C-alpha positions in Angstrom: 128.3 141.1 273.1 127.3 144.6 273.6 124.8 145.0 276.5 121.4 146.2 275.5 120.9 149.5 277.3 118.2 152.2 277.0 119.2 154.7 274.3 118.5 158.4 274.2 115.4 159.3 272.2 117.5 161.1 269.5 120.0 158.3 269.1 118.4 156.8 266.0 118.3 160.1 263.9 121.8 161.0 265.1 123.2 157.5 264.1 121.5 157.9 260.6 123.1 161.4 260.3 126.5 159.9 261.2 126.2 157.2 258.6 125.3 159.7 256.0 128.3 161.9 256.8 130.6 158.9 256.8 129.3 157.8 253.4 129.8 161.3 252.0 133.3 161.5 253.4 134.1 158.2 251.8 132.8 159.5 248.4 134.7 162.7 248.7 137.9 160.7 249.5 137.3 158.4 246.5 136.8 161.4 244.2 139.9 163.1 245.6 142.0 160.0 245.0 140.6 159.7 241.5 141.4 163.3 240.6 145.0 162.9 241.8 145.4 159.7 239.8 144.0 161.2 236.6 146.2 164.3 237.1 149.2 162.0 237.7 148.5 160.1 234.5 148.2 163.4 232.6 151.6 164.6 234.0 153.3 161.3 233.0 151.8 161.6 229.5 152.9 165.2 229.2 156.4 164.3 230.3 156.6 161.5 227.7 155.3 163.9 225.0 157.9 166.6 225.9 160.8 164.1 226.1 159.8 162.5 222.9 159.9 165.9 221.2 163.0 167.1 222.9 165.1 163.9 223.1 163.6 161.7 220.5 162.4 159.0 222.8 161.6 155.7 221.2 159.2 152.9 222.0 161.9 150.9 223.8 162.3 153.7 226.4 158.6 153.5 227.2 158.9 149.7 227.6 161.8 150.2 230.0 159.9 152.9 231.9 157.0 150.5 232.3 159.3 147.8 233.8 160.9 150.3 236.2 157.7 151.8 237.4 156.0 148.4 238.0 159.1 147.2 239.9 159.0 150.4 242.0 155.2 150.3 242.6 154.1 146.6 242.3 150.8 147.4 244.0 149.8 149.8 241.3 148.3 148.3 238.0 148.4 151.4 235.8 152.0 151.4 234.6 151.7 148.8 231.7 153.3 149.8 228.4 149.9 150.2 226.9 148.6 152.4 229.6 151.7 154.6 229.4 151.0 155.1 225.8 147.4 156.0 226.5 148.7 158.5 229.1 150.6 160.1 226.3 147.5 160.2 224.1 145.5 161.6 227.0 148.0 164.5 227.5 148.1 165.2 223.8 144.3 165.4 223.7 144.1 167.7 226.8 147.0 170.1 226.7 145.3 172.4 229.3 145.9 171.3 232.8 142.9 173.3 234.1 140.5 171.2 232.1 142.0 168.0 233.5 141.7 169.4 237.0 138.0 170.1 236.5 135.5 168.0 234.5 137.9 165.5 233.2 139.4 164.9 236.6 136.1 164.0 238.1 135.8 160.9 235.9 137.6 157.6 236.4 140.5 156.7 234.0 138.3 154.2 232.2 135.7 156.9 231.4 138.4 159.1 230.0 139.6 156.4 227.7 136.1 156.0 226.4 135.9 159.7 225.7 139.1 159.6 223.8 138.3 156.4 221.9 134.7 157.2 220.9 134.7 161.0 220.3 136.8 163.1 217.9 136.5 166.7 219.1 137.5 168.2 222.4 134.2 170.1 222.7 132.1 167.0 222.4 134.4 165.1 224.8 134.1 167.8 227.4 130.3 168.0 227.0 130.0 164.2 227.6 132.5 164.4 230.5 130.5 167.1 232.1 127.2 165.3 231.7 128.7 162.0 232.9 130.0 163.7 236.1 126.7 165.5 236.7 124.6 162.3 236.3 127.0 159.8 237.8 127.1 157.6 234.6 128.9 154.3 234.7 131.3 153.6 231.9 128.7 151.3 230.3 126.1 154.1 230.4 128.6 156.6 229.0 129.3 154.3 226.1 125.6 153.7 225.5 124.9 157.5 225.3 127.8 158.2 223.1 127.0 155.5 220.6 123.4 156.7 220.5 124.6 160.3 220.1 122.6 161.6 223.0 124.0 165.1 223.3 124.1 165.6 219.5 120.3 164.9 219.3 119.3 166.9 222.3 117.5 170.2 221.6 117.2 169.4 217.9 113.4 168.9 217.6 111.4 171.5 215.7 109.4 173.5 218.3 107.5 176.7 219.0 108.7 176.8 222.6 110.4 180.2 222.2 107.1 181.7 221.3 104.8 179.8 223.7 106.9 179.3 226.9 108.6 181.9 229.0 112.4 181.7 229.6 114.1 179.7 231.1 111.2 177.2 230.7 111.5 177.4 226.9 115.2 176.5 227.0 114.7 173.6 229.4 111.8 172.3 227.3 113.7 172.5 224.1 116.7 170.6 225.6 114.3 167.9 226.9 113.4 166.9 223.3 115.6 165.1 220.9 115.6 164.6 217.1 115.6 161.8 216.0 114.4 159.4 218.7 116.0 155.9 218.3 113.6 153.1 218.8 115.8 150.3 217.4 115.3 148.4 220.7 111.6 147.7 219.8 112.3 144.8 217.4 109.6 146.0 214.9 110.0 146.7 211.2 110.2 150.0 209.4 106.6 149.6 208.2 105.1 149.0 211.7 101.8 150.7 212.5 101.3 153.4 215.1 99.5 151.0 217.4 102.3 148.3 217.0 105.0 150.9 217.9 103.0 152.2 220.8 102.5 148.7 222.2 106.2 147.9 221.8 107.2 151.2 223.5 105.0 150.4 226.5 106.4 146.8 226.6 109.9 148.3 226.6 109.0 151.2 228.9 112.4 151.1 230.8 114.3 151.5 227.5 111.8 154.0 226.2 112.3 156.2 229.4 116.1 155.9 228.9 115.7 157.2 225.4 113.4 160.0 226.4 115.9 161.2 228.9 116.1 162.3 232.5 112.9 163.7 234.0 110.2 161.8 232.2 107.8 159.7 234.3 105.3 157.4 232.6 101.6 158.1 233.3 99.7 155.9 230.8 98.9 154.7 227.4 95.6 155.4 225.5 94.7 157.7 228.4 90.9 158.5 228.1 89.6 162.1 227.9 85.9 163.0 227.8 85.1 166.3 226.0 81.6 167.4 225.3 80.2 163.9 225.8 82.7 162.3 223.4 85.6 160.0 224.2 89.1 160.7 223.1 92.4 158.8 223.8 95.9 160.1 224.2 98.6 157.8 222.7 101.1 158.2 225.5 101.1 160.5 228.5 104.1 161.4 230.6 104.9 163.9 233.4 108.2 165.8 233.3 109.6 166.2 236.8 112.0 169.1 236.0 109.6 171.0 233.8 106.7 170.3 236.2 104.2 169.6 233.4 102.4 166.9 231.5 103.8 165.8 228.2 101.5 164.4 225.6 103.1 162.2 222.9 101.3 161.3 219.7 102.8 158.8 217.3 102.4 159.1 213.5 103.6 156.2 211.3 103.7 158.7 208.4 105.5 161.8 207.4 104.5 164.9 209.4 101.4 166.7 208.1 100.3 170.2 209.3 96.9 168.8 210.4 98.6 166.6 213.0 99.2 169.7 215.1 95.5 170.5 215.3 94.7 167.1 216.9 97.6 167.4 219.4 96.6 171.0 220.3 93.1 169.8 221.1 94.6 167.1 223.5 96.8 169.7 225.2 93.8 171.9 225.8 91.9 169.0 227.3 94.8 167.9 229.6 95.3 171.5 230.8 91.6 171.8 231.6 91.1 168.4 233.2 94.4 167.1 234.6 96.8 170.0 235.0 97.3 171.1 238.7 97.4 174.6 240.0 101.2 174.6 240.2 101.8 172.7 237.0 103.3 174.4 233.9 101.4 174.3 230.6 101.2 170.9 229.0 103.7 170.2 226.2 102.9 168.2 223.1 105.3 166.1 221.1 104.6 164.6 217.7 106.8 161.7 216.8 106.6 161.1 213.0 108.3 158.7 210.7 109.8 161.7 208.9 109.3 165.5 208.7 110.0 168.5 206.5 111.6 171.0 208.9 110.2 174.0 207.0 106.7 172.6 206.8 106.8 171.8 210.6 108.0 175.3 211.4 105.2 176.9 209.4 102.6 174.5 211.0 103.7 175.4 214.5 103.9 179.2 214.0 100.3 180.0 214.9 99.7 177.1 217.3 99.2 178.6 220.7 100.2 175.6 222.8 103.9 174.5 223.1 104.5 171.6 220.6 107.6 169.9 219.3 108.0 167.7 216.2 110.6 165.1 215.9 111.4 162.0 213.9 111.8 158.5 215.1 113.9 155.7 213.7 113.0 152.0 214.2 116.4 150.7 212.9 119.7 152.3 213.7 123.3 151.2 212.9 126.3 152.8 214.4 127.1 155.9 212.3 130.1 155.5 210.0 131.8 158.6 211.5 131.6 157.3 215.0 134.9 155.6 214.9 137.7 155.5 217.4 139.8 158.6 217.5 142.2 157.3 220.1 145.4 156.1 218.3 146.1 152.4 218.5 149.0 151.3 220.5 150.8 150.4 217.2 150.2 154.0 215.9 151.6 155.5 219.1 154.6 153.2 219.0 155.2 154.3 215.4 155.1 157.9 216.4 157.6 157.2 219.2 159.8 155.2 216.8 159.9 158.0 214.3 158.8 161.3 216.0 160.4 163.6 213.5 161.5 161.3 210.7 164.6 160.2 212.5 165.9 156.9 213.7 164.5 155.2 216.8 166.2 155.7 220.1 167.5 152.5 221.6 
C-alpha cells in the first residue's frame, strides 16, 4: 500500500493535466490505427478491382484469399469473404486515395459502410463523412441523420437573413434552419392543433432539440411578455449558442399567411427590448407552418426588418423511396466477379 505523504501544492492540477494528455494521446493513437486500417482496406479493395480487370478474377479467388488471410492473421476479424467484397466496393466508390486519407479515413469502417449503403452520390457521402468526423457521431447517430436527410434539409428555409443580418452571421443563421422539420416522433395526427403540437414538442424536448440541430438551448414555452400593459405569450423560446441570440419559434397549424410575419416581428421586437443582452445578436424568428408557398413567403419577408425564417413541419414521415441502399449486395459483387467482362469465371 502506498504510504500517504504530503503532496506538493500543485500536484493535483499537474495530475489532472497528465490524465488529460494521456487520454488525448490514446485518442490520437486510436484515430491513427483507424486511418491505417481504413487505408489498408481501400488498398486491398483497389488491388482486387485491378486484378479483376486485368486477370479476370472470379469469386472463388476471393474466397481463397479470405481463407489465406484469416489463416495468416487469425487475430484480425476483417478478412471475411463478405468484407473483402465490401473493400472492393469501397475502393470503387472512392478511387481517389487523398479523400480516403482525409475525411473518410477519420471514420471507422462501420461508418464507411453506412455511407456506402445509405447514400448514392460521392458528394453527399463526403458531406456526411465530414460532419460525422466533426461532430463525433456514432454509427447509430449517423444512420439517424442520413435517414432523416439532415444535410439535405439544412439551409432550405425561406428567410430574409441575407438582407437583415451581416455576413457571416447571415450564412450561419441560414444553415441553422431546416425545411421541412420532421416531427414524426410526436405521435400526433396530421390535424393536430398548434397547442397539441407545442405540448408534444415540449414533452419530447430531447428529440425536438436533436431535430433542431446543434446549438439550440431550450428556454421556455408560452414565455410571457408584457408590452404596454398587455400580456403576450411566445410559443417556444430558444437560445442559439453559436449564433449568440434568442430564437423565437411560432407554430401555425395552417398554411403560411403573410400576416403571420407581423405577429412574429412584434415578438422579436419585444424580446430584443426586454431580454436581449448587450452582447447578444439580434433575435431570430422562425415560423413553423403546416405548409407554405415559397413565393408568398419570400414576398412577405421582403419588407420585414427583423430576421425571420419560414419552414414547414411534417407530423408523419416515411423513409423516402429514393433512400435505398446503393452499396451492391454480396451477390451482385459476386456476379461482377464471376463475369467481369462477359467472360467465363476464373476457377
